[in-house]
PANU-899695 format. One record per residue: residue number from 1; x, y negated, z of N, C-alpha, C in turn; residue in three letters. Coordinates in nm, 2 decimals, decimal comma, m for minus. Example, Ala and Ser with C-alpha at 12.3 -4.5 7.8 and 13.67 -1.06 7.14 Angstrom:
drendren nr->1&nc1->1,32&nc2->0,57&nc3->0,78&cac1->1,23&cac2->0,45&cac3->0,78&cc1->1,32&cc2->0,33&cc3->0,78&rest->ALA
drendren nr->2&nc1->1,28&nc2->0,22&nc3->0,71&cac1->1,37&cac2->0,11&cac3->0,71&cc1->1,29&cc2->0,00&cc3->0,79&rest->SER
END
This chain:
drendren nr->1&nc1->1,37&nc2->m0,60&nc3->1,31&cac1->1,42&cac2->m0,63&cac3->1,18&cc1->1,44&cc2->m0,46&cc3->1,12&rest->UNK
drendren nr->2&nc1->1,52&nc2->m0,39&nc3->1,22&cac1->1,52&cac2->m0,24&cac3->1,20&cc1->1,40&cc2->m0,18&cc3->1,17&rest->UNK
drendren nr->3&nc1->1,28&nc2->m0,18&nc3->1,22&cac1->1,13&cac2->m0,15&cac3->1,23&cc1->1,11&cc2->m0,20&cc3->1,09&rest->UNK
drendren nr->4&nc1->1,13&nc2->m0,33&nc3->1,03&cac1->1,06&cac2->m0,34&cac3->0,91&cc1->1,15&cc2->m0,27&cc3->0,81&rest->UNK
drendren nr->5&nc1->1,26&nc2->m0,26&nc3->0,82&cac1->1,33&cac2->m0,17&cac3->0,67&cc1->1,28&cc2->m0,05&cc3->0,71&rest->UNK
drendren nr->6&nc1->1,27&nc2->0,02&nc3->0,82&cac1->1,22&cac2->0,15&cac3->0,81&cc1->1,09&cc2->0,18&cc3->0,74&rest->UNK
drendren nr->7&nc1->1,00&nc2->0,05&nc3->0,78&cac1->0,86&cac2->0,07&cac3->0,74&cc1->0,88&cc2->0,08&cc3->0,59&rest->UNK
drendren nr->8&nc1->0,93&nc2->m0,04&nc3->0,55&cac1->0,99&cac2->m0,07&cac3->0,35&cc1->1,02&cc2->0,06&cc3->0,35&rest->UNK
drendren nr->9&nc1->1,14&nc2->0,11&nc3->0,38&cac1->1,18&cac2->0,26&cac3->0,34&cc1->1,06&cc2->0,36&cc3->0,30&rest->UNK
drendren nr->10&nc1->1,01&nc2->0,38&nc3->0,43&cac1->0,87&cac2->0,47&cac3->0,43&cc1->0,75&cc2->0,43&cc3->0,35&rest->UNK
drendren nr->11&nc1->0,73&nc2->0,33&nc3->0,29&cac1->0,64&cac2->0,28&cac3->0,22&cc1->0,67&cc2->0,33&cc3->0,09&rest->UNK
drendren nr->12&nc1->0,83&nc2->0,30&nc3->0,05&cac1->0,87&cac2->0,35&cac3->m0,08&cc1->0,88&cc2->0,47&cc3->m0,11&rest->UNK
drendren nr->13&nc1->0,93&nc2->0,56&nc3->0,00&cac1->0,90&cac2->0,70&cac3->m0,01&cc1->0,78&cc2->0,78&cc3->0,00&rest->UNK
drendren nr->14&nc1->0,66&nc2->0,73&nc3->0,02&cac1->0,52&cac2->0,76&cac3->0,04&cc1->0,52&cc2->0,75&cc3->m0,13&rest->UNK
drendren nr->15&nc1->0,50&nc2->0,60&nc3->m0,19&cac1->0,47&cac2->0,56&cac3->m0,33&cc1->0,56&cc2->0,65&cc3->m0,42&rest->UNK
drendren nr->16&nc1->0,69&nc2->0,70&nc3->m0,38&cac1->0,79&cac2->0,74&cac3->m0,47&cc1->0,71&cc2->0,91&cc3->m0,51&rest->UNK
drendren nr->17&nc1->0,70&nc2->0,94&nc3->m0,39&cac1->0,63&cac2->1,09&cac3->m0,39&cc1->0,48&cc2->1,09&cc3->m0,44&rest->UNK
drendren nr->18&nc1->0,39&nc2->1,01&nc3->m0,45&cac1->0,26&cac2->1,00&cac3->m0,52&cc1->0,32&cc2->1,00&cc3->m0,66&rest->UNK
drendren nr->19&nc1->0,38&nc2->0,93&nc3->m0,72&cac1->0,42&cac2->0,93&cac3->m0,85&cc1->0,53&cc2->1,07&cc3->m0,89&rest->UNK
drendren nr->20&nc1->0,59&nc2->1,13&nc3->m0,83&cac1->0,66&cac2->1,22&cac3->m0,89&cc1->0,58&cc2->1,37&cc3->m0,85&rest->UNK
drendren nr->21&nc1->0,49&nc2->1,35&nc3->m0,78&cac1->0,38&cac2->1,48&cac3->m0,76&cc1->0,25&cc2->1,45&cc3->m0,80&rest->UNK
drendren nr->22&nc1->0,19&nc2->1,34&nc3->m0,87&cac1->0,08&cac2->1,35&cac3->m0,91&cc1->0,10&cc2->1,24&cc3->m1,05&rest->UNK
drendren nr->23&nc1->0,21&nc2->1,25&nc3->m1,15&cac1->0,21&cac2->1,13&cac3->m1,24&cc1->0,10&cc2->1,09&cc3->m1,33&rest->UNK
drendren nr->24&nc1->m0,01&nc2->1,21&nc3->m1,38&cac1->m0,10&cac2->1,20&cac3->m1,45&cc1->m0,22&cc2->1,16&cc3->m1,37&rest->UNK
drendren nr->25&nc1->m0,24&nc2->1,16&nc3->m1,25&cac1->m0,33&cac2->1,11&cac3->m1,20&cc1->m0,33&cc2->0,92&cc3->m1,15&rest->UNK
drendren nr->26&nc1->m0,18&nc2->0,91&nc3->m1,13&cac1->m0,14&cac2->0,79&cac3->m1,08&cc1->m0,19&cc2->0,69&cc3->m1,23&rest->UNK
drendren nr->27&nc1->m0,13&nc2->0,74&nc3->m1,31&cac1->m0,15&cac2->0,66&cac3->m1,42&cc1->m0,34&cc2->0,65&cc3->m1,45&rest->UNK
drendren nr->28&nc1->m0,40&nc2->0,76&nc3->m1,42&cac1->m0,52&cac2->0,73&cac3->m1,41&cc1->m0,57&cc2->0,62&cc3->m1,33&rest->UNK
drendren nr->29&nc1->m0,56&nc2->0,64&nc3->m1,22&cac1->m0,58&cac2->0,53&cac3->m1,12&cc1->m0,54&cc2->0,41&cc3->m1,16&rest->UNK
drendren nr->30&nc1->m0,37&nc2->0,35&nc3->m1,23&cac1->m0,38&cac2->0,26&cac3->m1,23&cc1->m0,43&cc2->0,19&cc3->m1,37&rest->UNK
drendren nr->31&nc1->m0,51&nc2->0,28&nc3->m1,50&cac1->m0,58&cac2->0,22&cac3->m1,57&cc1->m0,72&cc2->0,17&cc3->m1,51&rest->UNK
drendren nr->32&nc1->m0,74&nc2->0,26&nc3->m1,44&cac1->m0,90&cac2->0,20&cac3->m1,37&cc1->m0,86&cc2->0,09&cc3->m1,25&rest->UNK
drendren nr->33&nc1->m0,75&nc2->0,05&nc3->m1,22&cac1->m0,71&cac2->m0,08&cac3->m1,12&cc1->m0,76&cc2->m0,19&cc3->m1,21&rest->UNK
drendren nr->34&nc1->m0,75&nc2->m0,18&nc3->m1,38&cac1->m0,73&cac2->m0,32&cac3->m1,46&cc1->m0,87&cc2->m0,35&cc3->m1,45&rest->UNK
drendren nr->35&nc1->m1,00&nc2->m0,22&nc3->m1,44&cac1->m1,12&cac2->m0,29&cac3->m1,45&cc1->m1,16&cc2->m0,38&cc3->m1,29&rest->UNK
drendren nr->36&nc1->m1,07&nc2->m0,38&nc3->m1,21&cac1->m1,13&cac2->m0,42&cac3->m1,07&cc1->m1,08&cc2->m0,60&cc3->m1,09&rest->UNK
drendren nr->37&nc1->m1,20&nc2->m0,69&nc3->m1,06&cac1->m1,16&cac2->m0,85&cac3->m1,04&cc1->m1,03&cc2->m0,85&cc3->m0,97&rest->UNK
drendren nr->38&nc1->m0,99&nc2->m0,98&nc3->m0,98&cac1->m0,90&cac2->m1,02&cac3->m0,92&cc1->m0,95&cc2->m1,04&cc3->m0,76&rest->UNK
drendren nr->39&nc1->m1,05&nc2->m1,10&nc3->m0,76&cac1->m1,12&cac2->m1,15&cac3->m0,62&cc1->m1,13&cc2->m1,06&cc3->m0,54&rest->UNK
drendren nr->40&nc1->m1,14&nc2->m0,92&nc3->m0,58&cac1->m1,17&cac2->m0,83&cac3->m0,52&cc1->m1,03&cc2->m0,73&cc3->m0,48&rest->UNK
drendren nr->41&nc1->m0,95&nc2->m0,74&nc3->m0,58&cac1->m0,82&cac2->m0,70&cac3->m0,55&cc1->m0,74&cc2->m0,80&cc3->m0,41&rest->UNK
drendren nr->42&nc1->m0,76&nc2->m0,93&nc3->m0,41&cac1->m0,70&cac2->m1,01&cac3->m0,34&cc1->m0,76&cc2->m0,98&cc3->m0,22&rest->UNK
drendren nr->43&nc1->m0,91&nc2->m0,96&nc3->m0,19&cac1->m1,00&cac2->m0,92&cac3->m0,06&cc1->m0,93&cc2->m0,81&cc3->m0,01&rest->UNK
drendren nr->44&nc1->m0,92&nc2->m0,69&nc3->m0,10&cac1->m0,87&cac2->m0,56&cac3->m0,04&cc1->m0,74&cc2->m0,59&cc3->0,01&rest->UNK
drendren nr->45&nc1->m0,61&nc2->m0,65&nc3->m0,04&cac1->m0,51&cac2->m0,67&cac3->m0,01&cc1->m0,50&cc2->m0,75&cc3->0,12&rest->UNK
drendren nr->46&nc1->m0,59&nc2->m0,87&nc3->0,15&cac1->m0,58&cac2->m0,93&cac3->0,22&cc1->m0,65&cc2->m0,85&cc3->0,40&rest->UNK
drendren nr->47&nc1->m0,78&nc2->m0,77&nc3->0,35&cac1->m0,80&cac2->m0,68&cac3->0,46&cc1->m0,67&cc2->m0,58&cc3->0,48&rest->UNK
drendren nr->48&nc1->m0,66&nc2->m0,54&nc3->0,39&cac1->m0,54&cac2->m0,41&cac3->0,44&cc1->m0,38&cc2->m0,46&cc3->0,54&rest->UNK
drendren nr->49&nc1->m0,40&nc2->m0,61&nc3->0,49&cac1->m0,27&cac2->m0,69&cac3->0,51&cc1->m0,31&cc2->m0,70&cc3->0,66&rest->UNK
drendren nr->50&nc1->m0,42&nc2->m0,75&nc3->0,72&cac1->m0,50&cac2->m0,76&cac3->0,84&cc1->m0,49&cc2->m0,65&cc3->0,93&rest->UNK
drendren nr->51&nc1->m0,55&nc2->m0,57&nc3->0,88&cac1->m0,52&cac2->m0,44&cac3->0,93&cc1->m0,38&cc2->m0,36&cc3->0,97&rest->UNK
drendren nr->52&nc1->m0,31&nc2->m0,36&nc3->0,89&cac1->m0,15&cac2->m0,35&cac3->0,91&cc1->m0,08&cc2->m0,42&cc3->1,02&rest->UNK
drendren nr->53&nc1->m0,14&nc2->m0,55&nc3->1,00&cac1->m0,09&cac2->m0,67&cac3->1,12&cc1->m0,11&cc2->m0,63&cc3->1,26&rest->UNK
drendren nr->54&nc1->m0,26&nc2->m0,57&nc3->1,27&cac1->m0,29&cac2->m0,56&cac3->1,42&cc1->m0,28&cc2->m0,42&cc3->1,45&rest->UNK
drendren nr->55&nc1->m0,25&nc2->m0,33&nc3->1,36&cac1->m0,19&cac2->m0,21&cac3->1,39&cc1->m0,01&cc2->m0,22&cc3->1,43&rest->UNK
drendren nr->56&nc1->0,04&nc2->m0,30&nc3->1,41&cac1->0,19&cac2->m0,34&cac3->1,43&cc1->0,17&cc2->m0,38&cc3->1,55&rest->UNK
drendren nr->57&nc1->0,09&nc2->m0,52&nc3->1,57&cac1->0,09&cac2->m0,60&cac3->1,69&cc1->0,08&cc2->m0,49&cc3->1,81&rest->UNK
drendren nr->58&nc1->m0,06&nc2->m0,39&nc3->1,81&cac1->m0,09&cac2->m0,32&cac3->1,90&cc1->0,04&cc2->m0,24&cc3->1,95&rest->UNK
drendren nr->59&nc1->0,10&nc2->m0,17&nc3->1,85&cac1->0,19&cac2->m0,06&cac3->1,84&cc1->0,31&cc2->m0,10&cc3->1,93&rest->UNK
drendren nr->60&nc1->0,35&nc2->m0,25&nc3->1,89&cac1->0,48&cac2->m0,33&cac3->1,96&cc1->0,42&cc2->m0,40&cc3->2,10&rest->UNK
drendren nr->61&nc1->0,34&nc2->m0,41&nc3->2,12&cac1->0,28&cac2->m0,47&cac3->2,29&cc1->0,26&cc2->m0,37&cc3->2,39&rest->UNK
END
């Protein structure tokens, strides 16, 4: 459970730093994201979730 909290904190830190350091570029990226189809976002999200799970699985074993 502690590792999950650390991972969440790290995720929020990295994302927050991106918005703090590059606000105009992040706005452009978010506008481009509106053009991507829902099915593509779903596929990318699932792919990254699986990759993340595999990384965590191998690091914990």
